C-alpha positions in Angstrom: 234.7 412.8 101.3 235.7 416.6 101.8 237.7 417.2 105.2 237.8 420.5 106.7 239.7 421.6 109.6 236.6 423.5 112.2 237.3 425.5 115.4 236.3 425.5 119.0 234.0 427.2 117.4 232.3 425.6 114.5 232.7 422.4 116.8 230.4 424.1 118.8 227.5 424.7 116.6 227.9 421.4 114.9 227.3 419.6 118.2 224.2 422.0 119.1 222.6 421.5 115.8 222.7 418.7 116.0 220.0 416.3 118.0 221.2 413.3 118.0 225.0 412.2 118.8 227.3 409.0 119.4 230.1 409.9 120.6 233.5 407.6 120.2 236.0 406.9 122.5 239.6 405.2 121.6 240.3 401.5 122.2 242.1 400.8 125.0 240.7 404.2 126.6 242.6 406.4 129.7 241.4 409.5 131.4 241.5 411.5 128.7 239.5 409.9 126.1 236.5 408.5 129.1 236.6 412.1 130.7 236.2 414.0 127.4 233.0 411.7 126.4 231.0 411.5 129.1 231.7 415.2 129.9 230.2 415.9 126.6 227.6 413.3 126.7 226.2 414.5 130.0 226.4 418.5 128.5 225.0 417.4 125.9 221.6 415.4 127.2 221.2 418.3 129.7 220.5 420.3 126.3 217.8 418.1 125.4 219.8 416.1 122.8 220.0 412.3 122.8 223.3 411.1 123.0 225.7 408.1 123.6 229.9 407.0 124.2 230.6 403.9 122.5 234.2 401.7 123.5 235.0 398.6 122.1 237.3 398.2 125.2 236.8 397.4 129.0 237.2 400.6 130.9 239.4 399.2 133.7 239.0 399.1 137.7 240.4 402.7 138.3 237.8 404.8 135.7 234.7 402.0 136.8 234.9 403.8 139.8 233.5 407.0 138.7 229.2 405.8 138.3 228.7 408.1 135.4 231.0 405.7 133.1 228.6 403.2 132.9 226.5 405.1 130.6 229.1 403.7 127.9 228.4 400.9 125.6 230.7 398.2 123.7 228.0 397.8 120.9 226.9 400.2 118.2 223.2 400.9 118.4 220.8 403.4 117.4 220.6 405.9 114.6 222.4 409.8 114.8 223.2 413.0 113.2 226.4 413.6 114.1 229.2 411.2 114.6 232.3 412.3 117.2 235.5 411.0 117.7 237.1 411.9 120.4 240.5 412.3 121.3 241.3 409.5 118.3 244.5 411.0 116.6 243.5 408.4 113.5 240.3 406.3 112.5 241.5 403.2 113.8 242.1 404.8 117.3 238.2 403.8 117.4 238.8 400.3 117.6 236.1 397.9 116.2 233.6 401.1 115.2 236.1 402.0 112.4 234.2 400.6 110.2 230.5 402.3 111.4 232.9 405.7 111.0 233.8 405.8 107.9 230.8 404.9 106.1 228.6 407.6 108.3 228.0 410.9 106.1 228.3 413.6 109.0 231.6 413.1 110.9 233.6 415.3 113.5 236.8 414.6 114.8 237.6 416.4 118.4 241.7 415.7 119.5 244.5 416.8 120.8 246.7 415.1 119.5 247.0 416.7 115.9 246.5 414.1 114.0 245.5 412.9 110.7 242.0 414.4 109.7 239.6 411.6 108.7 236.3 413.2 109.5 234.8 415.8 107.9 235.3 418.3 110.3 238.2 417.7 112.2 238.6 420.1 115.5 242.4 419.6 116.2 244.8 422.0 118.8 247.7 421.0 120.4 245.8 421.0 124.1 247.5 419.5 126.6 244.0 416.8 127.2 241.2 416.7 124.6 239.4 418.1 127.8 240.6 420.8 127.6 238.6 421.0 124.1 235.0 419.8 125.1 235.7 422.3 128.3 236.3 425.3 125.6 233.7 423.3 123.4 230.7 423.8 125.8 231.8 427.4 127.0 231.3 428.8 123.5 228.2 426.5 123.1 227.0 428.2 126.5 226.2 424.9 128.2 226.5 424.9 131.9 229.2 422.9 133.2 227.8 420.9 136.3 230.2 419.5 139.3 230.1 416.2 137.9 231.1 417.1 134.4 233.6 419.5 135.7 234.9 416.5 137.4 235.2 414.3 134.2 236.8 417.0 132.3 239.7 417.6 135.2 239.9 413.3 135.0 241.1 413.8 131.5 243.2 417.1 132.3 244.8 415.3 135.2 245.7 412.3 133.5 246.5 413.1 130.7 249.2 415.9 132.6 250.1 412.8 134.8 248.9 415.7 137.6 250.4 418.2 135.8 254.0 416.9 135.8 254.3 416.0 131.9 255.9 418.2 129.5 252.4 418.9 127.7 251.3 420.8 131.0 251.5 424.4 130.8 249.4 427.7 131.8 246.2 427.1 130.5 246.1 423.8 131.8 246.3 425.5 135.9 244.1 427.9 134.7 241.2 425.4 133.7 241.9 423.5 136.7 241.1 426.5 138.7 238.2 426.6 136.7 237.1 423.3 136.9 237.5 423.5 141.1 235.2 426.3 140.9 232.5 424.4 139.2 232.7 422.1 141.9 234.7 419.2 140.5 236.2 416.3 142.8 239.8 416.9 142.7 240.3 414.8 145.9 238.3 411.6 144.2 240.1 412.0 141.0 243.9 412.2 142.3 243.0 409.8 145.1 241.9 407.4 142.2 244.4 407.7 139.4 247.4 408.7 141.4 247.3 406.7 145.1 244.9 404.1 145.1 245.8 400.3 143.1 243.7 397.2 143.4 245.9 394.1 145.2 245.8 392.5 141.3 247.2 395.9 140.0 249.9 395.6 142.7 250.5 392.2 142.5 250.7 393.0 138.6 253.2 395.5 139.5 255.4 392.9 141.3 255.6 390.3 138.6 256.7 393.5 136.2 259.2 394.7 138.0 260.6 391.3 138.9 261.1 390.9 134.7 263.0 394.5 134.7 265.3 395.0 132.2 268.2 397.9 131.1 270.1 398.8 127.9 272.6 401.2 127.0 273.9 401.8 130.5 269.9 402.6 131.6 268.8 405.1 129.2 266.0 402.3 128.9 264.1 401.0 130.9 262.1 398.3 130.2 259.3 395.7 131.5 257.6 393.0 130.0 254.1 391.1 131.6 252.8 387.7 129.2 249.3 387.0 128.7 250.3 383.6 131.5 251.2 386.6 133.9 248.0 389.1 133.5 245.5 385.6 133.2 247.8 384.1 136.6 247.1 387.1 138.7 243.5 387.6 137.8 244.0 390.8 136.1 243.0 392.7 133.0 245.3 394.2 129.7 243.4 397.2 131.3 245.6 396.7 134.7 248.7 397.2 132.9 248.5 400.7 131.6 250.6 401.6 134.9 253.4 399.9 134.4 255.2 402.1 132.0 255.8 404.6 134.5 257.5 402.5 137.0 259.9 402.1 133.7 260.3 405.4 133.1 260.6 406.2 136.5 263.7 404.8 137.2 266.1 407.7 137.0 268.4 406.6 134.8 265.7 406.2 132.1 265.4 408.3 129.1 263.1 405.8 127.9 260.7 403.3 129.7 258.5 400.9 127.4 256.2 398.3 129.2 255.3 395.3 126.6 251.9 393.5 127.7 250.4 390.8 125.6 246.9 390.7 124.4 247.1 387.7 122.8 249.2 384.8 121.4 252.6 386.8 120.4 250.5 390.3 120.1 252.4 392.7 122.1 250.7 396.1 123.7 253.5 398.4 123.9 253.6 401.7 125.8 256.7 404.4 125.7 257.5 407.0 128.4 260.3 409.8 127.3 261.9 412.3 129.4 264.1 413.9 126.2 263.2 412.0 124.2 260.6 411.5 121.1 259.1 408.2 121.8 256.2 408.9 119.3 258.8 408.6 116.5 260.0 405.8 117.8 256.1 404.3 118.2 255.5 405.6 114.1 258.2 402.9 113.3 255.8 400.3 114.2 252.9 401.9 112.9 251.4 403.2 116.5 251.7 407.1 117.9 250.7 409.3 120.5 251.9 412.4 121.9 256.5 413.3 121.7 257.1 412.1 125.9 253.9 409.3 125.2 252.9 406.7 122.8 252.2 403.7 122.1 251.6 400.6 119.7 251.1 396.9 119.0 254.1 394.7 117.6 253.7 391.1 116.6 255.8 388.1 117.2 257.6 386.2 119.9 258.5 388.2 123.0 262.3 388.2 122.4 262.3 389.0 119.0 259.4 392.2 119.7 262.0 393.1 123.0 265.2 392.9 120.4 263.5 394.8 117.4 262.4 397.7 120.3 265.8 397.6 122.4 267.5 398.1 118.7 265.1 401.0 117.6 265.4 403.2 120.7 269.0 402.3 120.4 269.0 404.5 117.0 267.1 407.8 119.5 269.1 407.5 122.6 
């Protein structure tokens, strides 16, 4: 397959010209991939297209509070003219759908990580969020942004910038936020859901993780971990662990915050956040990736060995 760079305008034309489109959110989805997929799906359906969204993972309790996320399917079905990977830095981020995606002829990546070229058409920009790219695609395609679509676009923008506190926040982020406000986005609901409210289960999980907090290198590395047993005891889901890493990096001495969550027996999902340390480079050493200051990976092995490997690797970057 010949891989080619694609502009926002070219991506918009592809989406308009192909009447049947399947969108793929990344595995272990966050607000940006879900917001971008749902917004784009609703927009394409509004112009008469057939469009479905697929994700191989549970959406998590916060995201499920938004009604339209119910359209996302766990099992691939249907026949499509175009497959689109949304907010996926590499093909493996599509999870169980990687095989389906790799074997399809006409594919498009919409992603702000500036990652690998793995689709026929690759629309990659160094933006604060993929929702910002979808916003520009919809403008280029002259598709109206309804209040509901605006809410989902704001969801991705807001969550990927950490409510406009992360280093990736820029002038364009604030401009788009203003545009979404004008379009009728439910800004209060997005901010309340993702940055204030927590379920009782998630609150108990935070408490369990904080009781296991460890510090290294004079507090420059702060690490939390939860086992599969912890998650089961509380009645939580793996998706509930997504908030934990913030409690690590928010410690005032921390330069790197890490949360380790057991997703299978001796298989650990690792989330990293950095203040002035490129955690993407650290995660890449374990086969992962992401943003400079927000990345992740998976590591196999006994818990204490995994922790030791992470601590030693982070030490080289401090």
